[in-house]
C-alpha positions, 0 to 999 in steps of 0.5 A, a space after each residue: 500500500 502506498 500511503 500519502 500523508 498530506 499536511 493542509 495548505 497554509 491557513 489564514 491565521 496570524 503567525 504565533 497563533 495557537 489553533 490546534 483544533 480550532 476550525 480556521 480557514 485556509 489562506 487566500 492562496 489556496 488555489 495556488 497552494 492546491 495546484 502546487 500540492 497536486 504536482 507532488 502527487 502521482 495519479 491516484 487510483 479511482 478507488 483510492 480512499 482519502 481520509 481527512 481530519 474533520 477540520 475544514 482546513 483539511 476537508 476543503 483540501 481533501 474534497 478537491 483531491 477526491 469525491 471519496 473522503 472519510 473524516 476521522 476525529 483521530 486525525 485531528 491536530 493536538 488539542 490545545 484546550 484553553 490555549 486554542 485561539 491564543 497567541 503563544 506570546 500571550 501565554 504566561 511564559 513560565 507555564 509555556 516553558 514548562 509545557 514546552 519542556 514536557 509536551 510529551 506527557 504534559 497537556 495545556 489546560 483542558 487539552 491533550 499531551 503529545 502522548 495522547 495524540 500519538 495514541 489516537 494516531 496509532 489507533 488510526 494507523 493500525 486500522 488503516 493497515 488492516 484494509 486491503 488498499 493499493 493507495 491511501 491519502 491522509 489529509 491532516 496536520 503537522 502534529 498528527 503527521 509527526 505522531 504517525 511518523 514517530 509511531 512508524 519509526 519508533 522514535 522517542 516522542 520528544 524527537 518527533 518535532 525534529 521532523 519538518 512538516 511544511 504546509 502543503 507538504 506530501 510524505 510517502 510511506 509504503 507498507 509492504 509485507 508487514 513493514 513500512 518504508 519511508 519513500 520520502 518526507 516533506 516533498 
């Protein structure tokens, strides 16, 4: 199975805004961003399923790639809880430092830790691998892609943020004979 992980394209948010599970719009450049992204993908088979986070920044993109889109809450970005919609520089510095140093196990107030995200993405991944598919496309978020790659590569979770995941990027995995290969990242 060829699996294409796609991060949604640029959003219409200001830099430094915490918007994990907030339903923000895509940037005005969406048409151009979509065209650039489509150049990175091969021709998809007619029966290729597209799985998407339910947030519109992902579904809007997914629906342009296929008419066969399945949304799945397990593909949501990290839940920043009380920090959703808040600029990072507006969060009390000591609290933000503590979370930044301990994000793997520590959650923002009323949010989730990176371990929580890793576990729900792992659940999605196990279900996906049970399906007899030639291709699959997953449209999701940077945190979810990092968590999935950490799962595939058995990375220590704190190291997942060393993986660069640009807006509109494509990452190709190939699952064959009960093993997952990385063909490329951040294309």
